[in-house]
N, C-alpha and C positions, 0 to 999 in steps of 0.2 A: 506523419515522418515525426520519428524522432533526431533530436540535434546528432546526437553520439550513442552509441551501445558499445559494450565492454562485452569481450571473449570469456568464456570460461577455461581454462586447464583443460576438460573434458573435451566441451567440442575441438579445441584445436587437434587432439589425440584424433578423433573420432574424423574429421577433415582430411585427415592426412591421407588418407584409405579412398578419399573419391577423387575423380578425375576435376580436373580444370572446370568443368561447363556445372558440374554441381555444386563444386564452391560460390560459383556468381552468383550461383540459384539461391543457395540458402543465405548468402549476402544482401540476398535481394528481398528474401523471406526477413529475417532478422532485424533489415532495417526498416518493416513497416510492421513488426509486429506490435502487439500489444500488454506493456509492460505487466497490467494487473493481473492480464489471465494469459499469458504466452500465447497466445492468438493471434494467428496473421487471418485476417477476411475477417467479413463481417458486417454490425451496421453501421458501425463507427466510416469504415474504410474499407469495404470490398476491394477483390483480386481476381484477375483474370490471366487465361494463361498468353493472353494478345498484350495483358499490359507486365507479362513476366519477360516476354520476351523482348520487349522493348527495353527494359534495365539490364538485362543478359545484352542486349546487343552492343558488339566492338564499332567503331565506324570504322570504312576504311582511311586509307589516305596513299599517298605516292612510296610504294615500294613496300605495301602492304594491303593485304587485300582486306578485306570486311568480314566480320563474323556477327552472320543472323539465325539463331537457333529456330529452331522447326518448333513447334506445338511438341510431336511427338518424340523429340528430341528433349524436349525438357520434364517430358510425363519419366522416362524410363530417368533422366536424372533423380523424379522425386522417389521414382521407388531406387535405386540408392541409397541418397538419402536415409529412406524409412529403415534399409536393412541394414545399416550403420546404427541405427538409432537416434537420429538426428531428429525426427520429424516422425509425423504420424498425420496422414489426412484423416481429416474428419468431415470432407465436402457431404455439406446436401443435397438435393434434387438440383437446386437451381443456385447455387454458393460456393461455391473455391472452399474452403477452409484448410487450415494446419496447424497443429501443435508444436510447437518449437519445446521437446524433452527437456533438452541439457542448457538450456538459455535460463539467464536467470530474471524472475516476475517481479522481484520488490523493485521498488520505482527508486529509493532512495539508494539502493548502492549505486544504481544508473549516476545518477548525481555526486558520486564519491569521485567518478574517475574525472572530471571536471573541475576539480578543486584544486586550485596551485599548492605548490609543497609550502612548509613554515619555517621561514628563514632561521638559522640559529641562534641564539640568543647573543650579545656581543659582551664581551671577557671584560670583567672590574677592572678597571685602573687600579692601580696601588696608591692610596696619596702617600705625596714624598712626607719624606722627617714626620711619618707613626711609626714606632717601632713597633715589629709584630710579639706577640705575647708565647709565642713558641719556644722559647729558650730566653735565656740569661742574656743580656747586653750589657759593654762593657767589662769591666773589673767585678762586677758583679759578685758577691761569695753566696753560693745555691743554698737557700733558706732550708732549714731541717720544717717536716711536716707532721706535724700534731695529729696521735691516736685519736680516731671520734670515741673508745671505749676505753681505750685502760690509758689514756693521757701520755703514754711515752714518746718519745721522740728520739728520731731515728736519722742520724747527721750521713750525710754522702760522705768519703773519703776523699782526700784532696793528695795526691802523690807530691804534687807540688811545692806543697808545704807542707813538707815532713822536714824529718830530723835530718836530713843530709843537706835541706837548705837552712840548715840553722834555726829552724820554729819547731814549735810540740805537733803530732799528729791531732785531728780534732777530733777520731776516737782512737785514746790511746786504747793498748792491750790490757784488761782488767788482771788481778791478781788470781794466783788461784783461789781465797777463797773468795772471789766474788767482789772483793773492793776495787773501787778504780782507782786509776793514776800510773805512776809505773812501774813496770815489771823490776822483780825482785832481781841482780843479777847473781843469786845464790840459787836460786829453783833455775834449772833446765826450763825451755820453752814446752810448752804442750802441745799438741793438736787441738787442729780448732775442733773436732769433736768432745775431745775431752773437757776444754775450755767451757762450751756450752751447756756439758752435762754437767759440771762442778758450779757453775753460774747460778742454774735452774734444776738441781735435782731431781723437784718432783714433776715437771715437764716431761710430756712421753716424749719418747724415741722411738723410731722406726727400726728397723733388723741392722741397717745400714750403722746407726747412732747420730745419724744427720737429726736437726729437732722438726719436730708437726708443725704443719702449717695452721694458724687460728682457725678458731671457728669459720663456718662459711659465714657469716650471721657479721662478721668485721670482728668483732668485741673480742679484748683478750680475755687470759683465761687455759683451764689446762683439756687438751685434745680430748673428745671419747673416746673409750677405750674404741679399738676397729674392734668389727664383728665379722663373726668367722663366714669366710667365705659360703654362700650354700651353695652356687652352680656357678659356671663360668664367666666370665665378663663377656657379654656379645660385643662384636665388633661397631659403630655406627652403621656399618655403609651394611652390615646384613641385616634380611628383610627379615622383618618383625610378625610380618602374616603371609599369607599368600597371596602372588601377583595377580592383578584383576587385568585384563587383556580388556584393549580402550577399543575402539573403534566401531564397526560393524563386520572384518574379516572373517576369513572362515573360521580364525584359532579363535576368536571371539566368540562364536558363536559355538564352536564344541567345549568351550569354557566353560559354558554358560548352562552347562547341562544337557545341553537337545541332543538327544539320540538321534542316529540313524540306520537305516538298513539297506544293506546290498540287495540288486534288485539280479534278479538272474536273466541273461542272457544276455546284457549288455555289455559292449564292446565298447573300454572305453580308451581315450587316444594318452600315449604315451607323455613322457616329461613331464606330467603334472601333481602334484604336492601330494600328499596324503591329506594333508588340512584340508585343500579346496577340493581336491574328490571327495570327502565326507559328505564339506558345503552342499555341493553338487547335488550329488546324491539326495542330502534332504529336500532341494529345491525339487527336483523333478518326479518327485511323487505328483506334483500341483500337475499334471499331462500323464497322456498314457506312453505306455512303452513303446509303441510305435513313435508316439511324436518325439520321445524322451532319445531315441535310439537316431531319430535324424538331427537334432540338437546336438549328437555327441560325433556325428559322423561331421555336420559344416562343420564344428567347431576343429575337429582332427583337419580335414581339408586346407582353413585356413590357418593353420599350425603350420601345415605344410607347405604352402604360399607364404611364406614367412613374413604375411597381414599382419598378425597379430603381437599387439605392443602389450596388452594388459588384460590377460584369460582370465580375470575374474569379470572385467566389465565387458567383454565382447560376450562369454558365455551367457552371460543375463540380457544383454540386448537379444543374443538369439533367441531364448527361452520367451522373453516378450511377444517376441514375433510369435512363435509355437502357438504360446497362450491365445490372444489375440485373435492371429487369423487361422488356426485351425488347420484344420485339411489343405485347402485356399492357399498356405504360403510356400514361397517358391525359394528354393532353395541356390544355393552355386554347390558344391563342391558335396551333398550329402550323397545326393544317386550315383556319382562315378565311386567314393569312395565306400558306399555297399557294394556296387555292382563288382569291384577288385576283391572284397573283402571274400564275397562268393567266389569268385575265380580262384584266390590261392588257398580257401578250403578245400575244392575240387581237388587244384593240383595235391597238397597235402594227402586229401583221400585215394588219390589214382597212384600217388606214388607210396601209401602204404598198404594199397591192395599190390602194387608187380611184389613188391618186396614180400609178401606175404606169402605170394606165388612161389618166387623164388626159392622160399625157404622151404616149402612141401617137398619140393623137386630136389631137397638135399638129402641121402640116408643118412638116416638116425643109426650115428654110433657114439659109442665112447669116443669122446676126443675134444676136440676145442670146442668150443661155444656158436652157436647158431651163430651168432655177430660176426666170429671170427673167421667162422667158415665161409660166410658169404661173403665176406671182406677177399681170402685167399683165391675164393672162385671167382672174381671179378677181377684178381690181377693174371690170373691164368688165363682166362678168356682174352684179355688184351696183349699177353704176348704171344697167343694164336693168331692174331690180326696182324701183327708187323711182319 
């Protein structure tokens, strides 16, 4: 017996389609499963229908009647679990054994469920009296940074210490000839673009007249001449190559170049996507056409009963049962769906025969079409009976 086990999402979705006794039976099997092999029953610990009856028994109490299922009830619940792909009976002549198909079989995965949560790290406490390095403290003036390549400095402007306050600007505007100092009162103020062009006439500028950025390596100097664009710029969000589909779903299988062929004579359920239908057509090649139609009919009946949440998983559970059990596979809805389809086709054939016989009785003359004449004759016949 294990100390605990972890159920998967697939197990939970499949268990929602079975009754409560089948769930209790599955939990009893899951409790005694060997995590290395995924098998219940064997030389380590054998099981029997009597032991399963004891595990699923609910004792009675005042006001509640006890529940003790019989062996036949448990056998039917085991078949129900097999139908939905939860277990598979691998019993021998003298030993009862089941394989749990959707359970975890790796031992370390089970151990992870018992591990406690890791607490968050404690927040660092700021030390008092230590000033931050992110900004200037007090009345200290910002210092200029020296460019590593050109050696030039760049001084930040300080509006509070401008000429309005009685002081000089840290960065006085240059003369028109490029020298630093006060601006000549005789010359009108020039725009920033023109000042930059006059200050360094050899530096490259773009179409707007604004100075180009320095080289990417950080060194000053002339900007390399722009190259003519050979193709339109591609956005970073634009795909550079074809998207590769992930997972093993229908779209991924079709994207891998695996072709498929439709089988003539198969009646497919409605409300199935094109990609899923194509993938199903590929997998149905593993069984005969008759078995493939039974699988589709069983899927269609389950869809009409509103018990299918995942068409992909439910289809492969049915296909696996058809492959493993062959002609002995017992279905729930397939026979009803096949019979209803035969009756529907017979009704359509009889209706077509009646329409053809009625059309043969009409006189052949120039006038309305045959369909219109049939409709008019039916209307006249109704008027006579009134």
